[in-house]
C-alpha positions in Angstrom: 39.4 -22.5 -18.5 39.2 -18.7 -17.8 36.3 -18.3 -20.3 34.3 -21.0 -18.4 34.7 -19.1 -15.1 33.5 -15.9 -16.8 30.4 -17.7 -18.2 29.6 -19.3 -14.9 29.9 -15.9 -13.2 27.6 -14.3 -15.8 25.0 -17.0 -15.3 25.1 -16.4 -11.5 24.7 -12.7 -12.0 21.8 -13.1 -14.3 20.1 -15.5 -11.8 20.6 -13.0 -9.0 19.2 -10.2 -11.1 16.1 -12.3 -11.9 15.3 -13.4 -8.3 13.4 -10.3 -7.3 11.1 -10.7 -10.3 10.2 -14.2 -9.1 9.3 -13.0 -5.6 5.7 -12.9 -4.5 4.2 -11.6 -1.3 2.7 -14.0 1.2 -0.9 -14.0 2.6 0.4 -12.5 5.8 2.1 -9.7 3.8 -1.2 -9.0 2.0 -3.1 -8.8 5.3 -0.5 -6.4 6.8 -0.6 -4.2 3.7 -4.4 -4.1 3.9 -4.5 -3.1 7.5 -1.9 -0.4 7.1 -3.7 0.9 4.0 -7.1 1.1 5.9 -5.5 2.8 8.9 -3.6 5.4 6.8 -5.8 5.9 3.7 -9.4 4.8 4.4 -10.2 5.8 8.0 -9.0 9.4 8.0 -10.7 10.4 4.7 -14.4 9.8 5.1 -16.4 12.8 3.8 -19.8 12.2 5.3 -20.9 14.5 8.1 -19.5 13.3 11.5 -18.5 10.0 9.9 -14.8 10.6 10.2 -15.0 10.4 13.9 -17.0 7.2 13.7 -14.9 5.5 11.0 -11.6 6.4 12.5 -12.5 4.3 15.5 -14.0 1.5 13.5 -13.1 -2.1 14.1 -11.5 -3.8 11.1 -12.0 -7.5 10.7 -10.3 -9.6 8.0 -13.0 -12.0 6.8 -11.1 -13.9 4.1 -8.0 -13.8 1.9 -7.7 -15.5 -1.5 -5.1 -15.6 -4.2 -6.6 -14.9 -7.6 -4.6 -14.4 -10.9 -1.4 -14.0 -8.9 -2.9 -11.2 -6.8 -4.4 -11.2 -3.3 -8.0 -10.3 -2.6 -8.5 -9.4 1.0 -12.1 -9.3 2.2 -12.7 -7.1 5.2 -15.5 -5.6 7.3 -15.3 -2.2 9.0 -17.8 -1.7 11.8 -18.5 1.1 14.3 -21.3 1.8 16.8 -19.8 4.9 18.4 -23.1 6.9 18.1 -25.4 4.0 18.9 -26.0 3.4 15.2 -24.1 0.6 13.7 -22.2 1.7 10.6 -20.4 -0.9 8.6 -18.8 -1.4 5.2 -17.6 -4.6 3.5 -14.6 -4.1 1.2 -12.4 -6.2 -1.1 -8.9 -4.8 -1.5 -7.0 -6.3 -4.4 -3.2 -6.3 -3.9 -0.6 -7.0 -6.6 1.0 -10.4 -5.7 4.5 -9.3 -6.7 4.8 -5.6 -5.7 2.3 -5.3 -2.9 0.6 -2.3 -4.6 -3.1 -1.7 -4.0 -4.8 -2.4 -7.4 -8.5 -2.0 -6.6 -10.9 -1.4 -3.8 -14.5 -2.6 -4.2 -17.6 -2.7 -1.9 -19.3 -6.1 -1.7 -22.3 -7.6 -0.1 -24.8 -5.6 2.0 -23.3 -2.4 3.3 
């Protein structure tokens, strides 16, 4: 009887250990990660002359979110018209569906 209890306990411990590996991030998590990434990593580091002021105040619009190969693709548009000229960029940010890490950033469409 004691061996049965030990086996059951071991099975529960193995299941508990495997649960984090089964976890995946939600669509809302992917959008939140994207917004935080853009605010902290994309906006402050634009190298064009005077663009950093423009892009730092850019409006970010999430256009679409899709799950592809267990990862999230978040489509977004960044637009600013601080100087009277409309500057914009369309980006796809690919996020790992399990860890939430940024895997890839691509431009798409007409920029």
